[in-house]
N, C-alpha and C positions, 0 to 999 in steps of 0.2 A: 062758546063749547065747540062749535065747528071749527074754530081756529086752533083748539086744543087737539082735536081728533086729526087734523091736519098734520100737526107737528107729530104727534104721535105715529101716524102712519109713515111720514118721512123717516123718522128714526128708526122704526121696525125694518124698514127697506135698506137703509144705510147699513144697520147691523147685520142684515142677513147678507149683503153683498161683501161686508168686510169678513163676515165668518166663512163664506165661500172662499174669497180671495186669499185668506190666510190659513186655509185647511184645506190643502190639497190632497192629503191622505185620503178623505171620504171621496173624492172624485177619482181618484187613481186606482184605488183597490175594488171597489164595488162592481165597476162595469167590465173589470178582467173576467169574470165569469162567463158573460157572453161569448167572449173571444174564444175561450177554451172549449165551447161545445162543438166547434167545428174541428176537422182535421187539417185543414190549411187555413192560411191567412195570407194576404198581401202585406208585402214589407217594401219600405222605402230605404235603398243604400245610396247615401252620399257620400261620394269620396272626391274630394275638391271639388272641381266644377261638374263632376259627372254624377248625374242621379240615376238610378235605375228602380222600376218597380218589379217584382216577381213574386210569383204565387208560389208557397212553399209550405211544407210540411211543417206543423208546430214542432215535431220532435227534431226536425233537423236544423231548424232556428234555434231551439233550446241548446242543441249541441254545439253550434258554431258560439253562441252567446257564452256558453261555460267556458268552451276554449278560451274566448277572448277576457272573461271575467279571472281565469286562472293566472293571465299575465298582467293582472293589476300591479305589481311590484315591478315588474319590468317597464311598463310603460312609464310609470312614475320615475323609474331610473333614467328613462330616455329623457324626460321632461326637466330634470333635474339638472342645472347647468353647473352645480357644485360636485357632481359624481365624477369619478374619474374615467379616463378613455377606457381603460380595462374593464370596468363596471359597464359602461355603457356598451362596449363590444358585446358583453355577454348577456346583456339584456337583448339587444338587438337578435342574437342567436336563439334566445328564449321565445321570442314572438314570431319565429318564423313558422310554426304549427298553425298560429291563427291565421296568419297570411294566407298559408298555403289552403287552410280549410275554406277559406272566402273564396277561393279559385277553384276548388273542388266541386263546390256547391253552386258553381256558376253566379256567384254575386258580384263578379267583377270580371272585366277583360284584362285587368293590369297583371303584370307579372309579379313575382316575388321580389324582384331586382327594383321594380318599379315602386313597390310597397317601402321598400327600404330607403330609396332615394328621397320618397315623398315625407317619410318621417324623420330622416336627418335634416331634410329642410326645416320641417316642424321645430327640431330640437334648436337649430341655428336661430330662427325666429323668436324664440320664448326668452324673455327679458331676464336677465339676472337678477333673483330676489333682492331686494334693498336690506333685507335681514334673513337670517336662516331661519327657516319655518319650524318652531318648536310644536311639533306635534308627530303623533305616530298613529297613522289610521288603524292599524291592527288593534290598537287599545281602545278604539270607539265602536266595537261592533255592538255594543248593547244599544237599545232604544235610547235617543238623545232627542230631547225636544228642541235644543238651540244647535246652532251651526258652531264650529270652531275656527277661529281665525287666528293663525300663528299660536296654537295653543291655548287661546282664550275663549272659553264660552261666549257666545254672542248671538242675538237674535238677528243681527243684519251682518253680511259679510260681502266682500268684492274682491275680484281680482283683475288684472289687466295683462295682455300679451302672455297667456300660460297655457300650459298644457293641461287638459281635462279629462278625466277618466269618470264615467257615470254607469252604473247598472243597476237595474231593477224594475221597478212598475211606475208607469207614469201617466198622465194625462195633460195633453199640452198641444201646441201649435208649431209646425217646424215649415219653413219657407215663408213665402207671402212677402217679405223684404229683402231685396238683393241689391248691392251696391258694391263699389269697389274700395279697397282699404290699401293702403300704401305697404304694409310689411306683408301682406299675404297675397293679394291679388285678387280674390273673391271674398263676399262679405255674405253672411247669412244671419236671420235673425229667428231665434229660437226662444219659446217661452213654455214653461211646463211646472206642474206639480208633481212630486215624486216621493216614493218611499223605496228605498234601497242604500245607495251608496253614490256620494259625489265628492270627488276629490279634485283640486286644482293645485298646480306648482308653478310660479311665476312672479311677475313683477312686484305683487303686494305680499309675497310670501308664500304660505300655504293657507288653503281652507278645506273642511270636511264638513258632510251633513249627511244624515241618514233619512232626514224627512223635511222637505222644504218645498218652496217655490223660486224657481230660478229664471233669470233672463239673460240669454248670451248674445252678445254683438259680435259677429264676425267669427264664424265656426268653420274650420276646414279639417277634414279627418273622415272617420267611418261613423255612419250612423245607422243602427240597425233598429227601425220602428215602424209602426203602421203609417201608411203615406199622409202626408199633409197633417193631419188631425192625429198626433201621436196618442194611443191609447192602449194600455197594458204594458207587456214586457218591452224592454228597450235597453240598448246597449250603445255607448258612445265613447270615443277616445280620439283626440286631435288636439286642435290649437284654436283657442278663442281669444279674439281682439280685447273683450272686456266681459265680464260675468258680475251679475248682481243676484244676492239671494236673500230670502227672509225666511226664517225658521218658522215651522207650524207648532 
């Protein structure tokens, strides 16, 4: 009888752990109410090797994130090696207001030209897709329980040497593990559950998800989130060496 109780207790613990691990939505959304009760928040901005913490008004942060989110199509164009030079040049023109908003709100000491150079380097490092991604993110705005990998619904997906664009609500951990990787020069480890939108374009084609748990190895770019322990609204765009996702 005691043995049976032990087995049942162990099973309950395992099931509870798996439920939490595979259901980031419950972690990501509920605590966000505590954040919105204050007028300011401390955010962590990571651009390449530079990390800055700054106390900011929630309305200012949201306005900068909104500008970044409005540039989704343009960042995806920059990341897509199959786009024409004319399309890429226009995309860079379209993201200038976002770069300028980062500067105007003292989120960085980089210039617009330095931002452009950084994202040109990111584009150059992104691996050519082995196959043309068959997906349209704009067609996936509805709630989907699974991820999309090259147009195919799947509970598990991955990408390598890819451009990434994320925006929404999250709970996770940024930093902690740092190393050097050959193609970028700086490595970061990020793990988080989210509800919002996550899109990658790169070596394994394209991925898309609206609710998931993801792990990123080797990120360089812009990350707007609460420092260290990411909780609440977040915005991410840049390059990651590898990513792995599990649908919730």
